[in-house]
N, C-alpha and C positions, 0 to 999 in steps of 0.2 A: 247461788254465788258464781260470779264469772271465774273462769280458770285464771290462775296466776300466769303472768307473761314473763318469759325470759328472752332477752335480746342478746344474740351472739354478735359481739363487736369484732369486726375483722378489717383487713385492708385489701383493697384491690391490688393485684400484682402489677398492673400497669394502667395507663390512661385509657385503655380500651375496656376498662371495667371487668377484666377477667378476675374471677373469684378463686382464691386459694381454698383448698380443702372442701370444695363444693359437695363431694360425695359423702364426706363425714358429716357435714351439716344436714344433708338430706336424711341421713340415718338418725341423727339426733332429733330432728323434727318428728320423725316417725315414732321413735322411742318416747319422746315427750308426750305425744298424744295418748299413748298407752297408759301413762301414769297421771294424766290430768294436768299437763303443763303445756301451755301454748308457747311455741318457740318460733321466732323469726330471726333473720340475719340482716345486719346492716353495717355500713361503714360510716365514718365521720362525714364523708362526702354526701351521704344520703339524708343528712339532718337539715331540716329547715328551722333554723334557730328563731326566726321571726314568728312562725306559727307554732313552734314547739311540737313539730310533727316529724316523723321519719318515713321516708319513701322505702319501706322495708321490702326485702326479698322473702317471698312466701313460697313454700313448697306444698303442693296438694298430693298426698299419697294416693288418692283415688285416680286422678288423671295422670299422675306421674310427671306433672309439669311445674316449672317455676313461674312465678308472676310477681308483679309489683303492686303494693297497696300502701296507701297512706295510713300510718298507725300512730297512736299516742306512744309516749315513752313507756318502756316496759317497767315492770315492778323490780326487775333485777337485770344486771348486765354481766355477761360472761365474756371477759376481754381476752381475745385470742390474737391480739396484734403483736407481731414480732418487729423488731427494729429493722428499718430499711432507710436508705438514703434517698428520700424523695419528698416532694411537696405533700404527698398523702400522709407521710409520717408527721409532718409539721401540723397538718390538720388534726391528726389524732391527739397531739400534745395539747392543742387548743381545746379540743373536745373534753379531754380529761380534766383540764383546768376549769372550764366553764361548768361542767356537770359533776364536779367532785362530790357534791352532796348526795348523788344518787347511790343506790345500793349496788356495789360491785361485788361479785363473788371472789374476785382476785385483784390485787393491786400489783403494779409493776415491781419487779425486783431490780436491784441495782446492777452495775456491771460486774464482771468476773473478779476484778481486783478488789472492789468493795466487799463482795461476798467472801473472798479469800481472807481479807482482813477481819471480817466479822466472825467467821469460823475460828480464826486463830486466837480470838479473845478467850476461848474456852478450851481448857485442857482436854475435855471430852472429845472435841473435834480436831484439835491440833495434830494429834497422832495420825489422823486420816487424811491430812492435807499434804500434797507434794510440796517440796520447797519451791517458793515462787517469789520473783522480784518483778517490780514494775520497771520495764526497760527505759532508761533515760540516757545512757551512754554506753560505750564499749566496756567501761569498767564493770557494769552490771553483768554483762555477758561473761567477761573474764572471771569474775568472782564465782559465778555459777559453774563455769567449766572446771574450776579447781577441784570441786567436790562431786561433780556429776558427769559420768561418761556419756550420758545421753541427755539432751535438752530439747524442749519444744518452745518455739516462739509463736505466740498466738495473739490475735487482736482481743482487746478486753470486751468488745461487743460482738464478736464474730459468732456465726451459727453455721451449722451444716458442714463443718470441717474446712471452711474457706479461710484462706490467708494464714495457714499453719506451715511452719518450717521445722523440720526435724534435723537435729545436729548430733552426730555421733563422733566422739573422739576415737581415732584409730590407735594403732599400737603405741604403747608407752615409749617415750623418747623421741617420737616423731611428732612434729607439729602439723599433722594432717587430720582433716576432718571430713567426714562423709555428710553431705547435706542433700535433702530431698524434701518435697513438700507439695502444697496445693495453693495455687493462686486464688484471688478473690472470686474468679469465675469457675472455680473448682478444677481448673486444668492442672494435671499432675506434672510436677517438676521431677524429671528423672534424676537418680542419684549421681552425684559427682564428687570428686575429692578436691579439696581446696586447702591452702595453707591458712595459718591463723590470721595473717594480715588480710588475706582475701576474704576470709570468713567475716571478719569485723566489718569490712566494707559492704559485704552483701547484706548483713543484718541491719546495718545503718540505713541502707537504701530500702530494705524491706519494711522497716518501721517508720520511715519518713511520712509525715502527714497524718499519723494516727497514734494511738496509744496501744502498746503491746506488753504482754507478759513474757518473762523467761521462766520456764517451769521445768522442774526435775522430771526426767523421763522414767517411767516405770517399765520394767521389762515385760513386754506384751506380745512379742513375736512368737507365733505358733510354729511348730516344727516345719510346716510347709512354707514359712517365710512371711505369711500375712499377719497383720496386726489385728488384735481383737480387744474388745472391752464389753461392758455390761450396761444395759439401760434398765434402770429401776424406776417404776412409776408408783408414787404414793398419792392417794387422793382422800378427800373427806367423803365419808359415806352419808347415808340418809339420816344419821343421827348427829351429824356435824363432827364426827370423830375421825382422825387420821387412820388410814388403813393401807397396807400394802396391796396394790392391785396386781403387780406381777414384775418379774425380772426376766429379761431376755438377753441372750448373747448376740453380739454383732461382730462379724468378721469382715475386714476391709477388702477392697478390690486389690488385685495384683498391682504391685508398685505403689500402692497408696499408703500414706503415713497415718491415715485415720480410718476408722471403721464405719463412718456414716453411711446409711443406706442410700441417701441422695447422691453420694459420691461413688456408687457402684458396689457397696458392700451388701452382704446378705445376713439374714437373721437365723439364729439357731436357738433351740431351747436351752436355757441357762444351765439346767442340771446336766444336760448332755455335754455341753462345752466345758463346764467346770470339772466334771468327772474326768474328762480327757486331760485337762490342764493340770489339775491337782493330784490326779492319780488314783482317786477312789471316790465312791459315792458318799462315804461318811464325811470325807473332807469337804466335798461339794456341798452337802447338806449343812454342815457347820458354817461354811462361808456364807451361804444364803440366809441363814438365821441371823448371823452377825450383821449382814448387810441390811436386813429388814429392820432390826432394832436401830441401827445407825440412821436409816432413812426416815423413820418416824420421828426420832428425836431431832434430826436436822430440820425437818419440815416445821415442827413446833417452834424451834429456836428461831428460824428465819421469819416465821410469821410474827413472832414476838418482836423481832428486830425491825421489820419493814412494813408490817400491816397485813390485812386480810389476804389469805391465800386459799385456794381450794384444791390445788394439785401441784405436784413438782416431779420432774424427772431428774434423777441423779445419774450421771455417767460415771461408772466405777471402773477403776483398774484393780485387778486382784493379782498379786504376784504369786510366784510358785509356792511360797510359804503360806498362802491364804490371807496375807495382810491386805486390807482394803483401803483404797485411796479414792477420794472424791475428785474427779477430774473437772467436772462442770456441773452446774445446777441450772435447769431450764424450767421457768415457770409457765411456758406456753408449749408443752410437749406434744409432739406428734405421737401417735399410738399405733401406727401401722406395723411397727416391729412385731407386735403380737399376732397380727393377721398373717405376717410373713413366716412366722414359725408354725403356722397351722393351728394356733391356740385361739379358736374362735370365741370360746367362752370368756377368756381374759380380755380379748378385744372388745366384746360387747360390754363387759363390766367397765372397761376404761371409758366407753362412750356414755354409759348410763349414769355412772356415779356423779358427775357434775350436775345432772338433771335432778337426781334424788336429793343431792345436797341443796340445790336451788329451792326445792319444795320445802325442805327443812328450814332454810333461811326465811322463806316467805311466811311459814307458819309461826315461827318464833318472833318475827318482826310484827306480825299482825295480831298475835294473841296477847291480850292484856296480862299484866304481871300477876293479877289476882287469880286468873284462870290457870296460868302456868303453875302457880303455887299449889292450886287444888289438884292439878294433874300429878304433881310430884308427891 
């Protein structure tokens, strides 16, 4: 029997056909061969719809070289495409629509606001969600400022810490606010103090032409002044069951309001950072167990709400009391945070689990119901 085939669907970074995450895909192709899975990489631009063929990117571990080869459609598709403003993303939307009948390991999640509203339907998750409003006018900003000394303004589809503004109310009785942030190009906006009327004008301009959230800020500043949070990765395993792959701490760059690695942040083992933050190993362990339970339940709930998923990253804020808040959910997570902490075992697991899950999907898709019943 031929090996099952997994196509990794991604997008070119630009029109010069530069491929994002090439080194990760190379590693996944090598790991796939070890377990009997044929893996190639393609973008919607590589699809010949007339011939129903794909001009796939193939990596040969023996020669260490990439090449192109015309391939039939794969048995399964692992969608790694992130939102971008480009004609390439429009091609992706057309591909997803045309080939919706194919077997995808993961379907797209909705925007941050829809996910926030979905979580808020359940009491179980509501307690872990920061207070959040969809920004429509200054009244939304003013309403949030009444009850929150710190706010974040963020795009509903943003990634990598882009387009985020942090607002902090200064001393009571003074209508002064400290603002800082990151533009869409990740450029850091240095802190400055502004009046309320000036703040309203800045936020109006910041949110013009897009959709933004105003979100409660959780105290995350470390003693040295840098902001931190935690990246938790949950994935389906080779039996189709959700499992925690790992949790890592992220500490932002100096003067940055976010902790994203692409924005200059660095990774720390979660247990080390949490012990320092919460004051004891026992408290750190308790917080990590609570986070794991939350992550697995959240993944199952979002899959039930939006369709098939194979992995999710949850960005968590944990306050000084050990309370956990879900800041964001990412269905197309990077995994280098584990490599950067030196945890090579977790990093490998993060790469291999989608492959093992793909084999499980293929087996269960191709095994007749009678044979499955006999196995059970």
